[in-house]
C-alpha positions in Angstrom: -0.1 0.2 0.1 3.0 2.3 0.1 5.9 2.9 -1.7 9.6 4.1 -0.8 10.8 6.2 -3.5 14.2 8.3 -4.0 17.3 9.6 -6.1 20.8 9.6 -5.1 23.1 12.0 -6.6 27.3 11.9 -6.0 29.1 14.9 -6.9 32.8 14.6 -5.9 33.0 13.7 -2.2 29.3 14.4 -1.3 26.2 13.1 -1.6 22.7 14.2 -1.9 19.6 12.0 -1.3 15.8 12.6 -1.8 13.2 10.3 -0.5 9.7 10.2 -0.3 7.4 7.6 1.3 4.0 7.8 -0.8 0.4 6.4 -0.2 0.0 4.4 -3.4 -3.5 4.1 -3.5 -4.5 8.2 -2.9 -1.2 9.5 -4.4 -0.3 11.1 -1.1 3.1 12.1 0.6 3.2 10.4 4.0 7.1 11.6 4.9 9.9 13.1 2.8 13.2 14.3 3.6 16.4 15.5 1.9 20.4 15.0 2.8 23.4 16.2 1.9 26.0 14.7 3.6 30.0 14.2 2.7 30.3 10.8 1.4 31.6 8.6 4.4 30.5 5.0 5.2 29.1 6.4 8.5 27.2 9.0 6.8 26.2 6.1 4.4 24.7 4.2 7.1 23.3 7.3 9.0 21.4 8.1 6.2 20.1 4.8 5.6 19.2 4.5 9.6 17.6 7.7 9.7 15.2 6.5 6.7 14.6 3.3 8.1 13.3 4.8 11.6 11.1 7.4 9.8 9.2 5.2 7.7 8.7 2.8 10.2 6.8 5.7 12.4 5.2 6.7 9.5 3.8 3.1 8.9 3.2 2.5 12.7 5.7 -0.4 12.6 8.3 -1.1 15.0 11.6 -2.3 14.8 12.8 -6.0 16.6 16.1 -5.4 18.5 17.9 -7.7 15.6 16.9 -4.7 13.0 17.1 -1.4 15.4 21.1 -2.8 16.1 21.3 -3.3 12.6 20.1 -0.1 11.5 22.3 1.9 14.1 25.6 0.4 13.6 27.7 0.6 10.2 29.4 -2.6 9.2 32.6 -0.7 8.1 34.0 3.0 8.2 35.8 2.3 4.8 34.3 3.3 2.0 36.7 1.2 -0.5 36.0 -1.8 1.4 32.0 -1.1 1.6 32.4 -0.5 -2.5 34.3 -3.8 -3.1 31.4 -5.4 -1.0 28.8 -4.7 -2.5 30.6 -5.6 -6.0 31.0 -9.1 -4.6 27.5 -9.1 -3.3 26.3 -8.3 -7.5 28.9 -11.2 -8.5 27.7 -13.8 -6.1 24.1 -13.3 -7.2 25.3 -13.8 -11.1 27.5 -16.5 -10.1 27.4 -19.6 -12.5 30.2 -18.2 -15.0 34.0 -18.4 -14.5 34.4 -14.9 -14.7 32.1 -13.9 -11.9 33.0 -16.8 -9.6 36.3 -15.7 -9.7 35.6 -12.1 -9.8 33.7 -12.4 -6.7 36.0 -14.1 -4.7 38.3 -11.4 -5.8 36.5 -8.5 -4.6 35.5 -10.0 -1.3 39.3 -10.4 -0.8 39.3 -6.6 -1.4 37.0 -5.7 0.9 38.8 -7.5 3.6 42.2 -6.0 2.7 40.7 -2.6 3.0 38.8 -3.5 6.4 39.9 -6.8 7.8 37.4 -6.6 10.8 34.5 -6.2 7.8 32.4 -9.1 9.1 29.8 -9.2 6.3 32.8 -9.2 3.9 34.3 -12.5 5.1 30.9 -13.9 5.0 30.7 -13.2 1.7 33.9 -14.4 0.8 33.0 -17.8 2.5 30.2 -18.1 0.7 31.8 -17.3 -2.5 34.7 -19.7 -1.9 31.9 -22.4 -1.2 30.5 -22.0 -4.5 34.0 -22.7 -6.2 33.8 -26.0 -4.9 30.1 -26.6 -5.7 30.4 -25.9 -9.1 33.5 -28.0 -9.7 36.7 -25.2 -9.7 38.3 -26.8 -6.8 37.6 -29.9 -4.2 39.6 -27.8 -1.5 37.0 -26.2 1.2 39.7 -24.7 3.6 39.6 -21.4 2.2 36.1 -21.3 2.5 36.1 -22.7 6.1 38.5 -20.1 6.8 36.7 -17.1 5.7 33.8 -18.7 7.7 35.4 -18.7 11.3 36.4 -15.3 10.7 32.7 -14.2 10.1 31.8 -16.5 13.1 34.5 -15.0 15.3 33.4 -11.0 14.6 29.7 -11.6 14.3 28.3 -14.6 15.5 24.8 -13.7 15.6 24.6 -11.5 11.9 22.0 -12.6 9.8 24.8 -12.8 7.2 27.0 -14.8 8.9 24.2 -17.0 8.9 23.6 -17.0 5.2 27.4 -17.7 5.0 26.9 -21.0 7.2 23.9 -21.6 5.4 26.2 -22.0 1.9 29.1 -23.4 3.3 27.1 -26.4 4.6 25.2 -26.4 1.3 27.7 -25.6 -1.2 31.2 -26.8 0.2 30.0 -29.8 2.4 26.7 -30.9 0.5 24.9 -31.1 3.9 21.4 -30.1 3.1 20.0 -30.6 6.5 22.2 -27.9 8.1 21.9 -25.5 5.3 18.0 -25.3 5.4 18.7 -25.1 9.3 20.7 -21.7 8.7 18.5 -20.3 5.9 15.3 -21.1 7.9 17.0 -19.1 10.8 17.6 -16.2 8.7 14.0 -16.1 8.0 13.2 -15.8 11.3 15.2 -12.7 12.0 14.3 -11.4 8.5 10.7 -12.6 7.2 11.3 -10.8 4.3 15.0 -11.7 3.0 14.9 -12.8 -0.3 18.3 -14.8 -0.3 17.4 -17.0 2.9 13.9 -17.8 1.2 15.9 -18.4 -2.1 18.0 -20.8 0.0 15.1 -23.0 1.4 14.1 -23.2 -2.5 17.4 -24.8 -3.3 17.1 -27.4 -0.6 13.7 -28.4 -1.9 14.8 -28.9 -5.6 17.5 -31.4 -3.9 15.1 -33.1 -2.0 12.8 -33.2 -5.0 10.0 -31.0 -3.4 9.3 -29.5 -6.5 6.4 -27.9 -5.5 8.0 -26.3 -2.3 10.9 -25.2 -4.7 8.4 -23.7 -7.1 7.2 -21.8 -4.5 10.0 -20.5 -2.7 11.4 -19.5 -6.3 8.2 -17.6 -7.0 7.8 -15.1 -3.9 12.0 -14.4 -4.6 10.6 -13.2 -7.7 7.8 -11.3 -6.1 10.4 -9.7 -2.8 12.9 -8.9 -5.9 11.5 -8.9 -9.2 14.4 -7.0 -11.1 16.8 -10.1 -10.0 17.5 -12.1 -13.2 19.5 -15.0 -10.8 15.9 -15.1 -9.1 14.5 -15.3 -12.6 16.7 -18.1 -14.1 16.6 -20.0 -11.1 13.0 -20.6 -11.4 13.3 -21.2 -15.1 15.8 -24.1 -14.6 13.7 -25.5 -12.1 10.9 -25.4 -14.9 13.6 -26.8 -17.4 14.1 -29.7 -14.8 10.6 -30.5 -14.7 10.7 -30.6 -18.7 8.1 -27.8 -18.6 10.1 -26.0 -21.6 7.8 -23.2 -22.8 7.6 -22.1 -18.9 11.6 -22.3 -18.6 12.2 -20.1 -22.1 9.8 -17.2 -20.8 11.3 -17.1 -17.7 15.0 -17.3 -18.9 14.3 -14.6 -21.6 12.7 -12.4 -19.1 16.0 -12.5 -16.8 17.9 -11.9 -20.3 16.2 -8.7 -20.7 17.4 -7.4 -17.1 20.9 -8.8 -17.7 21.5 -9.4 -21.4 24.9 -11.2 -20.9 23.9 -13.3 -17.9 25.7 -16.5 -18.2 22.9 -18.9 -16.2 20.1 -17.4 -18.2 22.0 -18.0 -21.2 23.3 -21.1 -20.9 19.7 -22.2 -20.0 18.1 -20.7 -22.8 20.7 -22.4 -25.0 19.9 -26.2 -23.7 15.9 -25.0 -23.9 15.8 -24.1 -27.3 18.2 -27.1 -28.3 17.4 -30.1 -26.0 13.8 -29.0 -24.7 12.2 -27.8 -28.0 14.4 -29.3 -31.0 15.0 -26.5 -32.8 18.1 -26.0 -34.2 17.4 -23.2 -36.4 16.3 -21.2 -33.4 19.7 -22.2 -31.5 21.6 -21.4 -34.2 19.7 -17.5 -34.4 20.2 -17.4 -30.6 24.2 -18.3 -30.7 24.8 -15.7 -33.6 22.9 -12.9 -31.8 24.7 -13.1 -28.2 25.9 -9.9 -26.7 29.5 -9.4 -26.1 30.2 -10.5 -22.4 28.4 -13.7 -22.5 31.3 -16.5 -21.3 32.7 -18.0 -24.4 32.4 -21.6 -23.1 28.6 -21.0 -23.0 29.2 -20.0 -26.8 31.5 -22.5 -27.8 29.6 -25.5 -25.9 26.3 -24.5 -27.3 28.0 -24.6 -31.1 29.4 -27.6 -30.5 26.3 -29.7 -29.5 24.3 -27.9 -32.4 26.8 -28.8 -34.9 27.1 -32.2 -33.6 23.3 -32.7 -34.0 22.8 -31.1 -37.3 25.8 -33.6 -38.5 28.3 -30.9 -39.1 31.6 -32.6 -37.0 34.5 -30.7 -38.3 32.5 -27.6 -37.2 31.7 -29.0 -33.8 35.2 -30.7 -33.4 36.5 -26.2 -34.0 34.0 -25.2 -31.4 35.3 -27.9 -28.9 38.7 -27.0 -29.6 37.7 -23.3 -28.7 36.0 -24.1 -25.6 37.9 -22.7 -22.3 38.3 -25.2 -19.4 36.5 -23.7 -16.8 35.7 -26.6 -14.4 37.9 -30.0 -13.4 35.4 -32.2 -15.4 35.7 -29.9 -18.5 39.2 -31.7 -19.4 37.9 -34.9 -19.9 34.6 -33.8 -21.3 36.0 -32.0 -24.2 38.3 -35.0 -25.1 34.9 -37.2 -25.0 32.7 -34.8 -27.4 35.8 -34.8 -29.6 35.7 -38.8 -29.4 31.6 -38.8 -30.0 32.0 -36.8 -33.1 34.4 -39.3 -34.2 32.2 -42.0 -33.5 29.5 -40.6 -35.5 31.8 -39.7 -38.5 33.0 -43.5 -38.7 36.2 -42.8 -37.3 36.5 -45.6 -34.6 40.5 -45.2 -34.4 40.2 -41.7 -34.1 37.2 -41.8 -31.7 39.7 -44.7 -29.3 42.3 -42.3 -29.4 40.2 -39.6 -27.5 39.0 -41.8 -25.4 42.3 -42.9 -24.2 43.2 -39.5 -23.6 40.0 -38.5 -21.4 40.1 -42.2 -19.6 43.7 -41.0 -18.4 42.5 -37.7 -17.3 39.8 -39.3 -15.3 41.5 -41.9 -13.6 44.5 -38.9 -12.7 42.0 -37.3 -10.5 40.2 -39.8 -9.4 43.6 -41.4 -8.1 44.5 -38.1 -6.9 41.1 -37.0 -5.3 40.0 -38.4 -1.9 37.6 -35.5 -1.4 33.9 -36.6 -0.3 31.4 -36.5 -3.3 29.7 -33.0 -3.2 26.8 -32.3 -6.1 28.3 -35.6 -7.8 31.4 -34.2 -8.7 33.5 -37.2 -8.2 30.7 -39.3 -10.1 31.2 -37.0 -13.2 34.6 -38.6 -13.1 33.3 -42.2 -13.1 30.8 -41.5 -15.7 33.6 -40.0 -17.9 35.9 -42.3 -17.6 32.7 -45.3 -18.2 32.3 -43.6 -21.4 35.5 -43.7 -22.7 35.9 -47.0 -21.7 32.6 -48.1 -23.7 34.0 -46.2 -26.7 37.2 -48.3 -26.2 35.0 -51.4 -26.1 36.0 -52.4 -22.2 32.2 -53.1 -21.9 32.5 -54.8 -18.3 34.8 -51.5 -17.1 32.4 -49.1 -18.3 29.3 -50.1 -17.2 31.0 -50.9 -13.6 31.9 -47.2 -13.6 29.0 -45.9 -14.8 26.8 -47.5 -12.0 29.6 -46.4 -9.6 28.7 -42.6 -10.3 25.0 -43.5 -10.0 25.9 -45.0 -6.4 27.9 -42.3 -5.6 25.1 -39.6 -6.7 21.9 -41.1 -5.9 18.6 -39.6 -6.4 17.6 -40.1 -2.6 20.9 -37.8 -1.9 20.0 -35.5 -4.7 17.1 -35.2 -7.1 18.5 -32.2 -9.0 22.4 -33.8 -9.7 21.7 -37.4 -9.9 20.1 -37.6 -13.2 22.9 -36.5 -14.9 24.8 -39.8 -13.5 21.6 -41.7 -14.6 22.3 -40.1 -18.2 25.5 -41.2 -18.2 24.6 -44.7 -17.7 22.3 -44.7 -20.6 24.8 -43.4 -23.0 27.7 -46.1 -21.8 24.6 -48.7 -22.7 23.5 -47.4 -25.9 27.2 -47.0 -26.9 28.0 -51.1 -25.9 24.6 -51.8 -27.9 23.0 -52.8 -25.2 19.4 -51.8 -26.6 17.3 -54.0 -24.2 18.9 -52.0 -21.0 19.1 -48.7 -22.6 15.3 -49.0 -23.4 14.5 -50.1 -19.8 17.0 -46.6 -18.3 15.4 -44.4 -21.0 12.2 -45.4 -19.8 12.9 -45.0 -16.3 14.5 -41.4 -16.9 11.8 -39.5 -19.0 9.9 -39.6 -15.9 13.2 -38.3 -13.6 14.4 -34.3 -13.9 16.7 -33.5 -16.8 20.2 -33.8 -15.9 22.1 -30.6 -15.1 25.1 -30.3 -17.0 25.0 -33.8 -18.4 27.4 -34.7 -21.0 24.4 -35.6 -23.2 21.4 -34.6 -21.7 18.4 -37.0 -22.3 15.1 -35.8 -23.8 12.9 -36.4 -26.5 14.9 -33.4 -29.0 17.9 -35.3 -28.1 17.0 -38.8 -28.8 15.4 -37.5 -32.3 18.7 -35.0 -33.0 22.1 -36.9 -31.7 23.7 -39.2 -33.8 24.8 -41.6 -30.4 20.7 -42.6 -30.5 21.6 -43.6 -34.1 21.6 -47.0 -33.8 18.5 -47.3 -31.1 16.1 -44.7 -32.4 14.4 -46.8 -34.8 13.5 -49.4 -31.7 9.5 -49.6 -31.6 9.6 -49.0 -27.8 11.8 -45.6 -28.2 9.3 -44.8 -30.7 6.8 -45.1 -29.0 8.0 -43.3 -26.4 8.6 -40.7 -28.5 5.3 -40.0 -29.2 3.9 -40.3 -25.5 3.4 -36.9 -23.8 2.7 -38.5 -20.5 6.0 -41.2 -20.9 7.6 -37.7 -19.8 6.0 -36.2 -17.1 8.4 -35.7 -14.3 7.0 -37.9 -11.2 
């Protein structure tokens, strides 16, 4: 019923703020104030606190003790630290691209350089470093733990520290129960905290509680309608549930707000190509992406498009241009080249690439004994199994593909598990195990689509990708492709 409107102008070392609280229904001003202050961190928060107090009085509302303390106390007296902190928060909200993920960590580190006692910056750094574990950039959780311990020591009861504890439990440890407890604790302190509600939705997805996840993600968009990350998260959930029209609408809305958003771009390319199976629209999309989109997304999308259109040389060229972002990208790039060579009929070249992919996967598995958070270790077993299938080592391939599924089960993570299940299907298809492949495909059609799978299992991928050439004409597959109900996620 009320709107808070304001304008901020910065001139040199001074800041001017105009603000008013308006009764939206009657277009009546409830309160207004202007501020002219020297631009310091203390003054920024003094203005913020004064606005909060006056708005609360005008609405006849009151602060909790936690809110009152947050309003009255500036988290840092260093303006440069505050600036870097906000940069880090913005980059972390856009996580999912290699540049942004690395830049978020650097921004929080810069904030701490200017103020080593800035608790919120340490909390942000803990979350950003934990995300790098989750997304497969590293298996080392110690840097995130060090930052989290510092945040806890400086501000043990703050909401930002609680958020950091949630992200550490979630991203660095895969401890969904603990993460949910921390996210809900923030919700008790701040019921309208979009980040906490978003976190609750994240955990619901992991547990396969899809309606709860969708409800939380819709609530985040209501609270923060200009957050492209919230839009593409909701779109990603719909894509996982094979509801591609809704997913595409949301990803396109996210890109209106942020045209170079890596997350929304990657999901949109996947939805158009593997969801709708529209190769012409995919090519148009890839050729009109603005400068600033991750080169990995552009080249991966191009490689998969050229592959399904049987332009294998062009697909290989795109694979060669794909930068390595995550550890798993090394064997997966080699496997894409191997699959292209196999589709072309060049068995010798396919085996050569598979040999290198298998060696890379084995080296990682031998050197890393870390817990399998988010299926990262399972991905290397999948890569090894696919390589072994191309090499003709049937028993080894199935064993390693099944090992990936065991490490990354749907009972633990409903969102990540399909990637390992799809890898096992790919192994059986490559080995010519028709009956087992059909059985698994029929089961998988009722499961969510795998996230970042080497071969997403959709009706479009079965219809288009050359890897399915040997099984596509099976009457059971043809019947499955024509049955809409067979692809409803249960």
